[in-house]
C-alpha positions as a LaTeX table, in Angstrom:
\begin{tabular}{lrrr}
\hline
Residue & $x$ (\AA) & $y$ (\AA) & $z$ (\AA) \\
\hline
Met1 & $-0.06$ & 0.17 & 0.02 \\
Ala2 & 1.44 & 3.24 & $-1.14$ \\
Tyr3 & 1.48 & 6.31 & 1.37 \\
Leu4 & $-1.94$ & 8.62 & 1.43 \\
Gly5 & $-0.28$ & 12.08 & 1.56 \\
Thr6 & $-1.00$ & 13.03 & $-1.83$ \\
Pro7 & $-4.12$ & 14.55 & $-3.47$ \\
Thr8 & $-3.77$ & 11.91 & $-6.10$ \\
Ala9 & $-3.56$ & 9.08 & $-3.83$ \\
Thr10 & $-6.43$ & 10.31 & $-1.53$ \\
Ala11 & $-8.71$ & 11.13 & $-4.81$ \\
Glu12 & $-7.94$ & 7.42 & $-6.07$ \\
Ile13 & $-9.58$ & 6.12 & $-2.47$ \\
Ile14 & $-11.94$ & 8.51 & $-2.05$ \\
Lys15 & $-13.47$ & 7.61 & $-5.87$ \\
Lys16 & $-12.99$ & 3.73 & $-5.38$ \\
Tyr17 & $-15.06$ & 3.67 & $-2.38$ \\
Gly18 & $-17.55$ & 6.16 & $-3.45$ \\
Phe19 & $-16.89$ & 8.15 & $-0.23$ \\
Ala20 & $-18.82$ & 11.04 & 0.29 \\
Phe21 & $-17.39$ & 13.90 & 2.62 \\
Gln22 & $-19.90$ & 14.85 & 5.43 \\
Lys23 & $-19.92$ & 18.43 & 6.78 \\
Lys24 & $-21.28$ & 17.23 & 10.08 \\
Tyr25 & $-18.30$ & 15.35 & 10.89 \\
Gly26 & $-15.85$ & 18.44 & 9.52 \\
Gln27 & $-13.89$ & 16.02 & 7.34 \\
Asn28 & $-10.82$ & 17.68 & 5.87 \\
Phe29 & $-8.20$ & 15.00 & 4.83 \\
Leu30 & $-4.28$ & 16.34 & 4.94 \\
Val31 & $-2.86$ & 15.59 & 1.50 \\
Asp32 & 0.84 & 17.42 & 2.06 \\
Ala33 & 3.52 & 14.74 & 2.51 \\
Asn34 & 5.84 & 17.37 & 3.93 \\
Ile35 & 3.24 & 18.81 & 6.69 \\
Leu36 & 2.57 & 15.27 & 7.64 \\
Glu37 & 6.42 & 14.17 & 8.12 \\
Lys38 & 6.71 & 17.47 & 10.24 \\
Ile39 & 3.69 & 16.47 & 12.67 \\
Ile40 & 4.86 & 13.09 & 13.10 \\
Ser41 & 8.45 & 14.52 & 14.00 \\
Cys42 & 7.42 & 17.31 & 16.42 \\
Ser43 & 5.02 & 14.81 & 18.27 \\
Glu44 & 8.37 & 13.20 & 18.93 \\
Ile45 & 6.84 & 9.27 & 18.90 \\
Thr46 & 8.97 & 6.27 & 19.30 \\
Arg47 & 8.60 & 2.30 & 19.44 \\
Asp48 & 8.01 & 2.63 & 23.17 \\
Asp49 & 4.88 & 5.28 & 22.42 \\
Cys50 & 1.01 & 4.08 & 22.21 \\
Val51 & $-0.42$ & 6.64 & 20.22 \\
Val52 & $-4.25$ & 7.41 & 20.22 \\
Glu53 & $-5.39$ & 9.05 & 17.13 \\
Ile54 & $-8.77$ & 11.03 & 16.86 \\
Gly55 & $-10.58$ & 11.17 & 13.40 \\
Pro56 & $-8.06$ & 9.23 & 11.24 \\
Gly57 & $-10.17$ & 9.55 & 8.16 \\
Ile58 & $-8.97$ & 7.51 & 5.38 \\
Gly59 & $-5.80$ & 6.50 & 7.65 \\
Thr60 & $-3.28$ & 8.94 & 5.97 \\
Met61 & $-1.60$ & 10.06 & 8.87 \\
Thr62 & $-2.08$ & 6.66 & 10.62 \\
Gln63 & 0.34 & 5.20 & 8.08 \\
Tyr64 & 2.94 & 7.32 & 9.48 \\
Leu65 & 2.05 & 6.60 & 13.12 \\
Ala66 & 1.81 & 3.11 & 12.65 \\
Glu67 & 5.70 & 3.02 & 11.30 \\
Arg68 & 7.12 & 4.81 & 14.05 \\
Ala69 & 4.74 & 3.76 & 17.27 \\
Gly70 & 4.83 & 0.84 & 19.41 \\
Cys71 & 0.86 & 0.89 & 18.78 \\
Val72 & $-1.88$ & 3.31 & 17.58 \\
Val73 & $-5.62$ & 3.35 & 18.51 \\
Ala74 & $-7.27$ & 4.98 & 15.71 \\
Ile75 & $-10.86$ & 6.25 & 16.78 \\
Glu76 & $-13.16$ & 7.29 & 13.80 \\
Ile77 & $-16.93$ & 8.27 & 14.09 \\
Asp78 & $-17.81$ & 7.88 & 10.90 \\
Lys79 & $-18.80$ & 4.27 & 9.93 \\
Asn80 & $-18.31$ & 4.74 & 6.27 \\
Leu81 & $-14.67$ & 5.31 & 6.54 \\
Ile82 & $-14.26$ & 1.73 & 8.29 \\
Pro83 & $-13.88$ & $-0.29$ & 5.46 \\
Ile84 & $-11.34$ & 2.55 & 3.84 \\
Leu85 & $-9.50$ & 2.28 & 6.88 \\
Asn86 & $-9.68$ & $-1.73$ & 7.18 \\
Glu87 & $-7.87$ & $-1.74$ & 3.39 \\
Thr88 & $-4.99$ & 1.34 & 3.76 \\
Leu89 & $-3.88$ & 0.03 & 7.08 \\
Lys90 & $-4.28$ & $-3.62$ & 6.55 \\
Glu91 & $-0.31$ & $-4.03$ & 6.42 \\
Tyr92 & 0.04 & $-2.78$ & 10.08 \\
Asp93 & $-0.47$ & $-5.23$ & 12.88 \\
Asn94 & $-0.18$ & $-2.45$ & 15.60 \\
Val95 & $-3.22$ & $-0.68$ & 14.68 \\
Thr96 & $-6.60$ & $-0.93$ & 16.37 \\
Ile97 & $-9.84$ & 0.79 & 14.78 \\
Ile98 & $-12.55$ & 1.99 & 17.01 \\
Asn99 & $-15.89$ & 3.07 & 15.20 \\
Asp100 & $-17.12$ & 5.50 & 17.85 \\
Asp101 & $-17.42$ & 8.85 & 19.04 \\
Val102 & $-14.33$ & 9.67 & 20.76 \\
Leu103 & $-16.33$ & 11.74 & 23.39 \\
Lys104 & $-17.95$ & 8.30 & 24.26 \\
Val105 & $-15.01$ & 6.49 & 24.37 \\
Asp106 & $-13.28$ & 5.52 & 27.56 \\
Ile107 & $-9.54$ & 6.65 & 26.81 \\
Asn108 & $-8.38$ & 5.83 & 30.38 \\
Lys109 & $-9.46$ & 2.09 & 29.66 \\
Ile110 & $-7.27$ & 2.21 & 26.42 \\
Ala111 & $-4.00$ & 3.72 & 28.35 \\
Glu112 & $-4.51$ & 0.85 & 30.58 \\
Val113 & $-4.96$ & $-2.26$ & 28.19 \\
Lys114 & $-2.78$ & $-0.97$ & 25.58 \\
Asn115 & $-0.21$ & 0.79 & 27.59 \\
Asn116 & $-0.30$ & $-0.87$ & 31.06 \\
Gly117 & $-1.96$ & 2.80 & 32.14 \\
Arg118 & 1.36 & 4.44 & 31.23 \\
Pro119 & 0.96 & 8.03 & 29.47 \\
Ile120 & $-0.20$ & 8.01 & 25.75 \\
Lys121 & 0.39 & 10.46 & 23.04 \\
Val122 & $-2.67$ & 11.94 & 21.21 \\
Val123 & $-2.21$ & 12.85 & 17.60 \\
Ala124 & $-4.98$ & 14.17 & 15.37 \\
Asn125 & $-6.32$ & 16.57 & 12.81 \\
Leu126 & $-8.84$ & 17.73 & 14.57 \\
Pro127 & $-12.59$ & 18.87 & 13.31 \\
Tyr128 & $-12.91$ & 22.58 & 14.26 \\
Tyr129 & $-16.56$ & 21.99 & 15.72 \\
Ile130 & $-15.56$ & 19.73 & 18.15 \\
Thr131 & $-11.83$ & 20.64 & 19.32 \\
Thr132 & $-12.85$ & 21.98 & 22.59 \\
Pro133 & $-15.10$ & 19.40 & 23.83 \\
Ile134 & $-12.10$ & 16.84 & 22.86 \\
Ile135 & $-9.38$ & 18.58 & 24.51 \\
Met136 & $-11.35$ & 19.28 & 27.71 \\
Gly137 & $-12.35$ & 15.94 & 27.94 \\
Leu138 & $-9.00$ & 14.33 & 27.66 \\
Phe139 & $-7.68$ & 16.93 & 30.25 \\
Glu140 & $-10.70$ & 16.93 & 32.73 \\
Ser141 & $-11.02$ & 13.09 & 32.82 \\
His142 & $-7.14$ & 13.03 & 33.69 \\
Val143 & $-6.13$ & 10.55 & 30.96 \\
Pro144 & $-2.78$ & 9.81 & 31.25 \\
Leu145 & $-1.09$ & 11.83 & 28.82 \\
Ser146 & 2.20 & 12.76 & 27.77 \\
Ser147 & 1.40 & 15.11 & 24.76 \\
Ile148 & $-1.14$ & 16.17 & 22.36 \\
Thr149 & $-0.33$ & 17.07 & 19.12 \\
Ile150 & $-3.28$ & 18.41 & 17.18 \\
Met151 & $-3.99$ & 20.40 & 13.98 \\
Val152 & $-6.84$ & 22.61 & 14.52 \\
Gln153 & $-8.09$ & 25.91 & 13.43 \\
Arg154 & $-5.77$ & 28.65 & 13.41 \\
Glu155 & $-7.98$ & 30.75 & 15.71 \\
Val156 & $-8.28$ & 27.99 & 17.95 \\
Ala157 & $-4.69$ & 27.20 & 18.20 \\
Asp158 & $-3.99$ & 30.88 & 19.35 \\
Arg159 & $-6.85$ & 30.84 & 21.75 \\
Met160 & $-4.93$ & 28.15 & 23.69 \\
Gln161 & $-1.87$ & 30.04 & 24.20 \\
Val162 & $-2.87$ & 33.68 & 24.71 \\
Gly163 & $-3.25$ & 35.82 & 28.02 \\
Pro164 & $-5.26$ & 37.92 & 29.83 \\
Gly165 & $-6.70$ & 40.89 & 28.28 \\
Thr166 & $-7.44$ & 39.76 & 25.03 \\
Lys167 & $-10.41$ & 38.95 & 22.94 \\
Asp168 & $-9.34$ & 34.89 & 22.33 \\
Tyr169 & $-8.71$ & 34.66 & 25.96 \\
Gly170 & $-11.50$ & 32.41 & 27.83 \\
Ala171 & $-12.47$ & 29.34 & 29.17 \\
Leu172 & $-10.25$ & 27.10 & 26.75 \\
Ser173 & $-6.76$ & 29.45 & 27.21 \\
Leu174 & $-7.14$ & 28.71 & 31.05 \\
Ala175 & $-7.80$ & 24.71 & 30.88 \\
Val176 & $-5.00$ & 24.39 & 28.42 \\
Gln177 & $-2.74$ & 26.24 & 30.43 \\
Tyr178 & $-3.56$ & 24.86 & 33.61 \\
Tyr179 & $-2.85$ & 21.21 & 32.39 \\
Ala180 & 0.03 & 21.71 & 29.66 \\
Arg181 & 1.97 & 24.01 & 27.86 \\
Pro182 & 1.13 & 25.07 & 24.79 \\
Glu183 & 3.46 & 25.59 & 21.77 \\
Ile184 & 2.17 & 26.16 & 17.93 \\
Val185 & 4.46 & 24.35 & 16.00 \\
Met186 & 3.53 & 25.37 & 12.53 \\
Asn187 & 1.16 & 27.28 & 10.50 \\
Val188 & $-0.90$ & 24.95 & 7.56 \\
Pro189 & $-2.37$ & 26.62 & 4.76 \\
Ala190 & $-5.76$ & 25.71 & 3.41 \\
Ser191 & $-4.64$ & 24.14 & 0.19 \\
Cys192 & $-2.80$ & 21.18 & 1.93 \\
Phe193 & $-6.18$ & 19.93 & 2.61 \\
Met194 & $-9.08$ & 17.94 & 0.44 \\
Pro195 & $-11.61$ & 19.68 & 0.21 \\
Arg196 & $-10.01$ & 22.96 & 1.13 \\
Pro197 & $-11.44$ & 24.38 & 4.50 \\
Gly198 & $-12.42$ & 28.14 & 4.60 \\
Val199 & $-9.91$ & 29.12 & 7.34 \\
Gly200 & $-6.39$ & 28.49 & 8.08 \\
Ser201 & $-4.93$ & 25.78 & 10.23 \\
Ala202 & $-2.20$ & 25.29 & 12.57 \\
Val203 & $-0.32$ & 22.36 & 14.55 \\
Ile204 & 0.19 & 22.94 & 18.49 \\
Arg205 & 1.53 & 20.64 & 20.81 \\
Leu206 & 0.66 & 20.48 & 24.41 \\
Asn207 & 3.05 & 19.19 & 26.88 \\
Arg208 & 1.24 & 17.80 & 29.73 \\
Tyr209 & 2.43 & 18.95 & 33.15 \\
Asp210 & 3.34 & 16.17 & 35.87 \\
Glu211 & 1.69 & 18.75 & 38.04 \\
Pro212 & 0.03 & 21.93 & 37.28 \\
Pro213 & 2.27 & 24.69 & 37.96 \\
Ile214 & $-0.76$ & 26.68 & 39.42 \\
Gln215 & $-3.23$ & 24.76 & 41.62 \\
Ala216 & $-6.69$ & 25.22 & 43.06 \\
Lys217 & $-8.14$ & 23.38 & 46.06 \\
Asp218 & $-10.91$ & 22.21 & 44.10 \\
Glu219 & $-10.33$ & 22.10 & 40.35 \\
Lys220 & $-13.90$ & 21.33 & 39.17 \\
Lys221 & $-15.28$ & 24.35 & 41.00 \\
Met222 & $-12.30$ & 26.75 & 39.62 \\
Phe223 & $-13.72$ & 25.44 & 36.25 \\
Ala224 & $-17.21$ & 25.91 & 37.19 \\
Ile225 & $-16.10$ & 29.71 & 37.76 \\
Ile226 & $-14.11$ & 29.92 & 34.57 \\
Arg227 & $-16.65$ & 28.75 & 32.68 \\
Ala228 & $-19.33$ & 31.05 & 34.34 \\
Ala229 & $-17.12$ & 34.08 & 34.05 \\
Phe230 & $-16.62$ & 33.57 & 30.20 \\
Asn231 & $-20.14$ & 32.61 & 29.29 \\
Gln232 & $-20.97$ & 36.14 & 30.15 \\
Arg233 & $-17.92$ & 37.80 & 29.34 \\
Arg234 & $-19.36$ & 41.16 & 29.15 \\
Lys235 & $-20.62$ & 41.22 & 32.58 \\
Thr236 & $-18.40$ & 42.13 & 35.49 \\
Leu237 & $-17.46$ & 38.92 & 37.30 \\
Ala238 & $-19.23$ & 39.54 & 40.21 \\
Asn239 & $-22.43$ & 39.58 & 38.33 \\
Ala240 & $-21.83$ & 36.87 & 35.64 \\
Leu241 & $-20.84$ & 34.41 & 38.80 \\
Ser242 & $-24.02$ & 35.53 & 40.91 \\
Asn243 & $-26.11$ & 34.86 & 38.02 \\
Gly244 & $-24.31$ & 31.69 & 36.21 \\
Leu245 & $-22.37$ & 29.88 & 38.71 \\
Ser246 & $-23.49$ & 26.62 & 40.53 \\
Tyr247 & $-21.60$ & 23.66 & 41.31 \\
Lys248 & $-21.54$ & 20.81 & 43.15 \\
Asp249 & $-19.57$ & 20.57 & 46.50 \\
Glu250 & $-17.64$ & 17.23 & 47.97 \\
Thr251 & $-21.02$ & 16.01 & 49.21 \\
Gly252 & $-22.79$ & 16.46 & 46.02 \\
Asn253 & $-25.03$ & 19.20 & 47.18 \\
Thr254 & $-25.72$ & 22.13 & 44.67 \\
Val255 & $-23.88$ & 25.35 & 45.79 \\
Asn256 & $-24.84$ & 28.84 & 44.31 \\
Val257 & $-22.99$ & 31.67 & 44.90 \\
Ser258 & $-24.11$ & 35.43 & 45.79 \\
Arg259 & $-22.64$ & 38.61 & 44.33 \\
Gln260 & $-21.63$ & 39.44 & 48.10 \\
Asp261 & $-19.41$ & 36.53 & 48.30 \\
Val262 & $-17.56$ & 37.16 & 45.03 \\
Cys263 & $-17.15$ & 41.08 & 45.84 \\
Gly264 & $-16.02$ & 39.84 & 49.44 \\
Ala265 & $-13.41$ & 37.69 & 47.66 \\
Leu266 & $-12.30$ & 40.22 & 45.25 \\
Asp267 & $-11.94$ & 42.74 & 47.81 \\
Lys268 & $-9.45$ & 40.03 & 49.89 \\
Met269 & $-7.56$ & 39.65 & 46.40 \\
Gly270 & $-7.29$ & 43.69 & 46.26 \\
Leu271 & $-9.44$ & 43.37 & 42.95 \\
Ser272 & $-12.03$ & 45.84 & 41.83 \\
Gln273 & $-15.65$ & 44.70 & 42.13 \\
Ser274 & $-16.05$ & 45.76 & 38.61 \\
Ile275 & $-13.60$ & 43.63 & 36.92 \\
Arg276 & $-14.25$ & 41.19 & 34.36 \\
Gly277 & $-13.15$ & 37.63 & 34.03 \\
Glu278 & $-10.99$ & 38.39 & 31.00 \\
Ala279 & $-8.65$ & 40.54 & 33.14 \\
Leu280 & $-7.77$ & 37.83 & 35.70 \\
Thr281 & $-4.78$ & 35.24 & 35.26 \\
Leu282 & $-5.13$ & 31.63 & 35.61 \\
Lys283 & $-3.33$ & 31.91 & 39.28 \\
Gln284 & $-6.24$ & 35.05 & 40.31 \\
Phe285 & $-8.72$ & 32.29 & 39.29 \\
Ala286 & $-7.45$ & 29.50 & 41.36 \\
Glu287 & $-6.98$ & 32.32 & 44.21 \\
Leu288 & $-10.55$ & 33.47 & 43.81 \\
Ser289 & $-11.64$ & 29.54 & 43.75 \\
Asp290 & $-9.85$ & 28.96 & 46.94 \\
Leu291 & $-11.65$ & 32.02 & 48.67 \\
Leu292 & $-15.39$ & 31.18 & 47.67 \\
\hline
\end{tabular}
């Protein structure tokens, strides 16, 4: 089987199987071998690694991964791609194909079964519409990870690494930076895909921290505060949290926060009661969470 990382090879396999791209899955297949090589290189995969690939498509990047990794688990939601994957990956005995929605797959179990619970690496060309839920799901479920190397919309990559006071700063920025060190590796033009997307892409590598450099006493509560703050980002933090924050405490009871509670905590932090969430650093959100 020849490598698929060219427009000709991709077009041939699509034609052979009469495959139709489905917009609901955000399918854009990478057709540039140089970009594929760079992704594999910056993900630093060796024979000691177990790699989970999300959205393998027709198996283009999976082929490259299979030649370098100890094992690859490819999770594909579109059942119409499974017969294609069975053909394009038939020469690789270290690849397991799972036909399912990655948000419903127990990645912790995959790490346990395939890698004895040791940290895995995630590599993916992610559909734009589902990037945030996938990344948040991987981090919040505490999957044993060493790194995530993903192709995403350029705008989303920017959002992962920006700081307070910028328009792109939000819940995704804070979550990524709490768990990992983000680094944009390269930009990828739309011409490298089939079909051609309407936006530019970027490859970003997230190196998972062994221990978050900033820690909150209650991680779930902190992220509930962050989500409430950015769900109503035009409001002051005091108003956003008193209107939109409720979370379950350690006993399972639902806790609501009053405006008075928030203002009291902001006073203790030396912050204005009219401050907005977009002005707070990760460290300040952790402190606020601990005070509430």
